[in-house]
N, C-alpha and C positions, 0 to 999 in steps of 0.2 A: 504493500500500500504506500509506503514512504516514497518508493521510486516513482509510482504513478502520480503522486502529489507533486513531486519535483518536476516531472515531465510536463504535467498540465500547467503548473505555476510558471515554469520557464517559458512555455509557449505563450501564455497569456501576458506575462511581463514584457516579452519581446514585441508582441503585436499591439498591446494596449498601453504599455508603460508601467514602470514599477510603482509609481505613486497612485495611479487611478485604480489599479486592481486591488480589491479587498479580499480578506479571508472568506467572507460571505460569497463573493463572486466565484472564487475557486471551488468552494464547497458545492454551490449551485451547479456549476459547469460539470463537476464530477458526479453529481447526483448523490452526494454523501452529506452527512451533517457537519456543521462547523466543528463540533466536538471531535470528530474523527481527525480533522486537520490539526487541531490543538493537541491531540494525543502524541503527534510526532514533532510538532513545532510549537513552542510555547507562545510565540508571537510572530508578527510579520517580519520583523528584523531578522529573526533566526531563520525564517523561511527564505528570505532574500539572500542571506549569507550562504545557505545550503545550495540554492540555485546557482549562485555565482561559482561556488566550489565545483559543482557539476559541470558547468560550462568550461571551467579551467581544465578539468580532467579530460573532457572530450577534446578540447583544443590540443592539449599535450599529446594525447593518443594519436590524433590526426596528423600532427606535425611529425611524430615519430614514424608513422606509416609513410609519409611523403619522403622522409630522410632515408628510409629503407628501400626506396624504389631505385636508388642509384641514378637519379636524374642529373643532368648537368646543373651547375650552380644557378644559372638564370632560369631554367625550367623550374627548378626547385623554388625559387622566390615567387614565381607566378602560381605554382601549385599551393604554396602556403597561403598566399593572398586569396586564392579561390576557396580555401577552407572557411575563412571569415566571411567571404561573400555569400557562401551557401548557408552558413550557420545563422547569419543575420538577415537573410532574404525577406523574412516576414516582419522585421522590425521597422516601425515607422520613423522613429527618431533614435539617436545614438544611445544605447544602453549605458555607455560610459558617462555621457553627459548627464543622464538622469541620475545615475549613482552619485556622481560628484555633487549634484544639486540637492538630492533628497536623502542620500545615505553616505555622507562624507567619510565616515570611519571605514565602511565596507570598501569604498572607492580607494582609500589609502592602502588598505591591505592588498587589494587587487593590483594596484599599481606597483607595489613592491615585488609582487610575484611576476607581473608582466615585464618589468625591467629586466629581471634575471633571465626569463625565457627569451625575451627579445635579444638581449646581448649575446647569450649563448648561441642562439640560432644564427644571428647575423655574423658573429666572429667566425663561426664554423663555415658559413657560406662564403665569406670573403677569402678564407684560406683555400677552400675548395676551388673557387673561381680563379684564383691565381695559378694553382696547380694545373688547371685545365686550359690556361691561356686565354680565359675570358675576361679577367680583370688584370689591370696593370700591376706589374711586380712592385713598383715603387710606392704604392699607396700605404698609408699608415692605418692598419686595421682598426685600432682602438679609436682613432680620431674619426674615421669614416663612419664607424658604427654609431658614435655619439651624434654626428651630423644627421644621419638617417633617423635615429631615434627622435631627435629634436623636431625634425620636419614632420614625422608621422604624428607625434603626440601634440604638436602645436595645432593641428587641425581641430582637435577636441577641446582646445582652450579658447577658441574664437566663437563668434556668433554663428559661424557656419554649422557648428555642432547642434544647433537648435533646428536645423533644417532636416529634411528626410534622410534616412539612412543610405538610400541609393546615391544621393549626392556625395555623402562622405566616402562611400566605397569607391566611387569614381575618382574622387580626389586622392585617395590612397594609391590607386593605380597610377595616377599622374606623378605622385611623389616617388613611387617605385621606379617609373621610367626615368625620372630626373636623376635618381640615385644611381641607377645602372649606367646611364649615359656618362655620368661624371667619372666613373671608374673603369669603364669597359675598354678593352682593346678593340681594334677593327673587327676581329673575330667575334668578340662579345657583342658589339653593336649589331652585327648581322644576326646573331641569335636573338637579341632583344627584338629586332624588327619581326622575326618569325613569331615570337611569342605574342607580340602586339596584334598580329593578324589573327592568331588563334583565340585571343581573349574573348 
């Protein structure tokens, strides 16, 4: 039952927003009593925390699956971006923006974990891209990773974040293109152009 609640709550939070969905709404949608929800989650904050934890686990699993495919570094970046595109396809506005606004403590915890995941993935990808001749040898991995991180997360710090999720995803792809063009060899640019056609 706990997993069913998390699944339903996650779907509703994404499509309707974290703030607007109540425990009553989730119970009604599931055809159970509110008491059943409270048996597993003592309040809405605990439920939001658990939903975010589930999202993180799914994202980590999907990223690992992509990493195990042995794609080239640029294919890999686009495959990881596609995970987020698919996961948040039903979200009307940015879940991160909503969390920051209405659940700042949960947002802070999420960001701590996101930073670690992002840096680990990105540094690994930069090393891989250099070995494959797709990224320039002379780039500073740590500095480039910080540049990319700043650009991606700045999107969610601006008014743009209040717009629909599709706009944000499109912007993330633009940032990814900008990032790769800045570090790619001619071979890498060619691969980037191929990926942009497939997107």
